N, C-alpha and C positions, 0 to 999 in steps of 0.2 A: 266431689265423689264421696259417697257414703263409705264409712269404714266397716268392712265385714270382718267379723271375728274368724279366727282360724277354725274354731269348732264348727261354725256354719260352713266354712270353706270345705272342710273335710267331709262334712255330711253331704254337701252338694256334689262333691267329687266322687265319694264312695257310693252314694245312692242308697245307703242303709241296708244293703244286701248282706247275706251271710246266714249260716246255720245257727239256730238258737243255741246249740250246744257249744259253739265256739265264740259266743258273744260275751262281752263284759256287761257290767250293770247299767251302762249307758246305751246298749244296743250296738256298740262298735265291735269289730273283730277283737278277740281276746288279746290283751297285751301280754307279752312274754318276757319282757326285759327283767334283768336281775341286777343286783348290786355290781356284778362284774361287768355286764354290758354297759351299765350306767357309768362306771368308772372309766371304761374305754372311751365312751362318748365325751366325757369331761376332759380326759387327757388329750383327746384329739382336738377339742375346742380350745383348751388352755395353752398347752405347749405348742405354740405355733411359731410364726416368724418373729414374735416378740422376744423369744429366748436369745436370739442371735444378737440383739442390741443391748443385752443387759450388762455386758462388760463395759461397753461404751458409756452406758448410763451411770454405772458405778464410778467410772473414771471422772465423770462430770460432777459427781456429788462427794467423792472422797471416801476414805476408809470408814468414817462414822456414818455420814449421810446415806451412802449407798446401801449398806446392809440394813440399816434401820428403815429406810424407805421400802426396801423389798419386804421386810417383815410386816410393816404397817399395811401395805397393800394386800398381803396374804390374809391378815386379820380382817380387813374390811371386806374382802371377797367372801370369806367364810361367814361373816355376820350377814352379808347380803343373801348368801345361799340359804342360811338358816331362816331368815325372814321370808324369803320367796317360797321355800318348800312348803311352808304352812299355808300358802295362798293357792296351792293347786286345787284344793277343794274349798267351797264356800257354802254356808257360813262356818261349818266345822271342818278342821283340817283332816279328819279321818272319814267322817260319814257324809260330808256335804257333797254338793254337786261339783263335778269336775270343771276346772278351767283349763282348756286344752293348750293354752298359749299364754305368753306374757301379756299380750294385749287383751286377751279374754279376761284375765284376772284383773287388769286395770279397769276394764269396763264394769265388771261386777262390783268392784270395791270403790271406785273413784268416779264413775259416771262417764258419759259419752264425750264431754268436752276434753277432759284430760286423756281419754282414750285416743282421740285424734292426734293430740300433741305427742303422746307416747308412740303412736304408730309412725308418725313422720320421723321421729328421732330413732326409733328402732330400725326401720328399714333403711334409713340413711347410713346408720352404723353398720348394719349387715352388708350393705352394698360397698361401703368404704373398706370393710375388712376383706371383701373379695378383691377389691382393687389392690390392697396391700399385699395379698397373697400372690397376685400376678407379678407385682414388682419383685417380691422376694424370690419367687421361683425362677424368674428370668435371671436375677442376679446370681443365684446358685448354679444354674446351668452354664452361665457365662464363666463362672469361677472354675468349673470343671475343665473347660477348654483351656483356660489360662494356666491352671495348675499343670496340665500336661505340657503346655508350651514352655513354661518356665523350667520344667524338669528336663526337657530335651535341649533347650537353647540357652539356658542360663537365666538367673533372676533379673538381669537387666535387659533382657530381650523385649522388643516391642510386641507385646502379646495382647493388646487391647482388641475388643470386639464390641459391637453394639448389642444392646439388650433387646431390641425390637423384634428380631427374628425369634428369640426364645419366648417372648411374650405371646407372639402369634402361635407358636407351637403349643404352649400351655393352654391358650384359649381353645385351640382345636380339640385337645384332650377333654377339656371341660364341657364342650358342646356335647360330646358323647356321654360323659359321666353324668351330666345334668338330666339325662332321661331316666335316671333312677326315680321311681315314683315318689317316695317319701322316706322319713326317718326309719320307719319300721322295716324297710328293705336295706338299711345301711349298716347294720351291726358289723358285718364282715369288713366293710370298708373302714369303719372306725377302729376295729381291732388291728388291722394292718397299719393304719396311720399311727395308732398309739405305739406299736412296736417300733416304727420308724422314728418317732419323736424321742423315745428312750435311746435309740441307737445314736442319733446325732448329738443328743445331749451328753451322752457318755463320751463320745469322741471329742466334743468341744471341751469338756471337763478334763479329759486325759491330755489333750494337746496343751491346754493351759497349764496343767500341773507339770508336764514335762518341760515346758518352756521356763517355768519358775526354777526347776531343778537345774536346767542348763545354764540359766543366768546366775545361779548360786546367790540370788538376792531377791527380795520382795520389793517390787517397784510401787510407785504411787505415794500419796501423802494424805493426810487428814483433810486438807483443803480441796483435793481433787486436781484435775488438769490445770496446768499453769499457762497454757497458750492463749494468746489474744488479750484484749483489753478487759477491764473489770466488767463492763457492760456485756461484752461478748460472753464471758464466763458465766455471768448471771443468767443470761437467756439460755445458754447451753445447759445449765443446771436445771432450769425449769423444763426444758425439752427432755432432759433425762428423766425427770419425774413423770412426764406424760408417757414416755416410752415404757417405763415400768408399769404404768397403769394399763397400757395396751397389752401387756403380757398376762393380765388377769381378766379376760374379757367375757367369760362364759355366762355371766348372770343373765344376759339378755336372751339366751336360748335355754335357760335352765328348765323352765316349765315344759318346753317342747321335749326336752330329754326326759323329764319326769313322766310325761304322758306315755312313754314307752314301757313303764314299769308295771309288772303284774302285782296283783294284790289278792290275798295277804302275802307278806306283812304290809302295813300301811305305806303308801307311796312316800309320804314325807319322811318317815323313819329311814327307809332305804336311801332316799336322796341325801339326807343329812349324813348318813354313814359313808356313802360313796363320795360325797363332797369333802368330808374331812380327810379321808384317805388320799383323794386325788390332790387336794390343795397342799397337804403335808408333803407328798412326793414331789410335786412340782416346785414347791418353795425350796426344798432341799436342793434340787437341780439348779434352780435359779440362783440361789446363794452361791453354790459351787461355781457355776459358769461365770456369774458376774464377778466374784471375788478372785478366782484364779485367772480370769482373763485380764483383770486390772493389775493383779500382782505380776503378770507376765510382761505387760507392755507399758504400764504406767500412763503417762500423759499421751503416749502414742497409740493407745488402744483404738483399733479400727471400729468403725460404726457397725460393721457386721463381722462377728468373730470368725466366721468360716470363709468369708469372701474378701476380707480386707487384706489378706496375704501378710498377716503377721506370721502365719505358718506356711512354709513352702514344702517341707518334707515331714513325714513321708507323703509324697504327693497322692499315692493311691488311697491313703486313709482320708485325706482331705476330699478327694473325689467321692469316696464312699459316703462320707458325712453329708456332703452337698446333695448326693443322689437320694439319701434318706429324707432330706428336707423336701426335695421335689415330690417324692412319693407321698409324704405326709400331707403336704399342702394340697395335693389333689383331693384327698379326703377332707381336709379342713375346709377347703373352698365349698364343698358340698354341704358340710354341716352348717355353715353360715348362710348358705343360699336357699336351703330347703324351706325355711319359714317364709321367705319372700315368695318363693314359687307357690306354696300352699295358699297364701293370702290372695295373690292376684288371680290365680286360677280358680279359686273358690268364688271370688267376687264376680268374675266373668261368668262362671257357671250359674250363679244365682241370677245375674242380670239377663242372661240369654239362655234360659233353660231349654228352649226348643232348638238351639243351634247345634247341628251335627258337628260343625267345625270345632266348637268349644267342648262338647260333651261326648262325642262318639269315640269309642275305643276300637282300634283296628288291630287284629292279631298280626304279629310279626315275629320272624325267627331268623337268627343268624346261624351259620354252621357251628357245630360243637357247643352251642349255647341253648338253654331251655327257652321255650317260647315265651314271649311277653307281649303286652299290648301297648300300642302307641296312640297318642292323641295329636291331631294336627295343631291345635292351639298350643299345647304343651311344647311341641317341637319348635314352633315359631317364637313363642315368648321366651323360652329358656335360651334359645340360640341368640336372640337379640340381647338378652341380659348379659350373657357371657361376652358377646362382641363389645357391648358398650363399656363393660368393666375393663376389658383389655385396652380399649382406646383411651380411656381416662388414665390408666396406668402408663401408657406411652407418653401422654402429655405431661404427667407429673411423676417422673421416675425417681423421686427423692425418698430414699428409704427411711432414714431416721425422722425427719420432720413430718412425713406422712403418717408414720406410726404414732408420733406424738399428738397430732391433731385428732386422730381416731381414738387414741387412749383418753384424751380429755373429753371428747364428745360422749364416749361411752360411760365414763367414770361416774360423774355425779348424777346426771339425770336418770340413767338406766340401771346403774349398779347400786345407787344409794337412795335417791329421792323417791322414786316410785315404790321400791320395796318397803321403805320406811313408812310411806303414807298408806300403803295397802295393809301393812301389819297393824298400824294404829287403828284402822277401821275394822279389820278382821277380829282383832282382840278386844275391840271396844275400849281402848285405853283413853281415859279422860284427860282433858287439857290440864297442864300444869301439875300433873302427877310426876313422881320421880322418874318413872320409865319414859314418860312423854318428854320430859326435859332432856334426859340423856339422849334419846333418839334424835331430837331436834338439834341439839348441839353437835352431835355426830354428823348429821346431814349438813349443817352450816359449815363445819370445818372442811368437809369434803368438797363443798361448793367452792370455797376459797382456793383449795388446791387445784381444782379443775380450771378455774379462771386463770390462775397463774401459769399452769402448764399449757393451756391453749395459747396464751400470749407468747410464750417462748417458742412453741412449735410453729405458729404462723410467722413469727419473725425469722425462723430458720428457713421456711419455704421461700420467703421473700428474698433472703440473702442468697440462697442457691439459685433462684431465678435470675437475680441481677448478675451473679458471677458466671 
């Protein structure tokens, strides 16, 4: 199958219509995004299910390794964002031709062969993130019922329930939400999701802090969790590294977010500004959630800070935090799914330009909502996508190992390798120059981290399947 760029996809889907007065320099409808809307998209993309595993990850790495690892991944993410934001336009980052997507930038800078490799990795990662969000949402919905049960019947009551029903419920909501046409229609959803992410981050932070005060002691050690054999602790530490990597995943959709920004000012300057603010804010929350969670529970830190029931009371606050996670991940699922939708729908539109099933838009209106247009192929494809991600989540409902695998798959190839290679080409940096050596060493170090983290996470999935 030929790889179609998202810019071709969008052109095929949109048909190039519109009034001249409301068009950008590329003939597309005028972009209206600002630093604030960009910040909201980034927060929605970054602060996701990964934040809930950070206390557990810190527990596996200890009081030195955990915070240092969090800080290092924040730095790597910002460097990646800095490199990528200059690749939105080529050959010049301000006046060049727009690259509407991550894959489009790879095609322009690195050629068709590496574009295909990038496409496979990107869409597998995006799909995997959708699967992880189904798992996380179901876990949080289940935790709400269990928290109420424990409050009414006592902490030792048998309050277990299966996640499958909640996964199906979340999938049903996403089938509806997936009919949002594209990123340009999602600012409101990202703003709501960003508010929710701040809410449950504050709750997790507050509960951890309160638990430390209640304990009148700071738990944990420099070495980290002491349970299990030496080899078990080693693999769990590697899995913790990958879970932290998953908490900083937005590089692979950075250019799609940047494509929503208006100009002037130059899009790369707005993106760098928004990225710095968003990464600073998220890293602060991550450090607080990870460190206070570990300080509260030590070696007994749960894999998911809000659903592992280290906190039983106040039950209503635990319920509120988990409800915020659910609402946030409804938006987060869409942020990570829209690039997949744009690619496949554009590819089908180009391949079957005469098909009414693929290209025809039909007006549709629901009570109390403004009219909108539906496309039969969009309905079928997006519904199948949501259903398949839900089924995979039901087969592999392992929170921490799944996040670790996805974190490792995202980290080196998509967050480091391709941005570094594109930047070297874009800036025409010669081989064996000082900047070239620094970027190559940076990429190699991240590759080693990725392979170690992937090994630990795969071992974790195998262990849970056996048990």
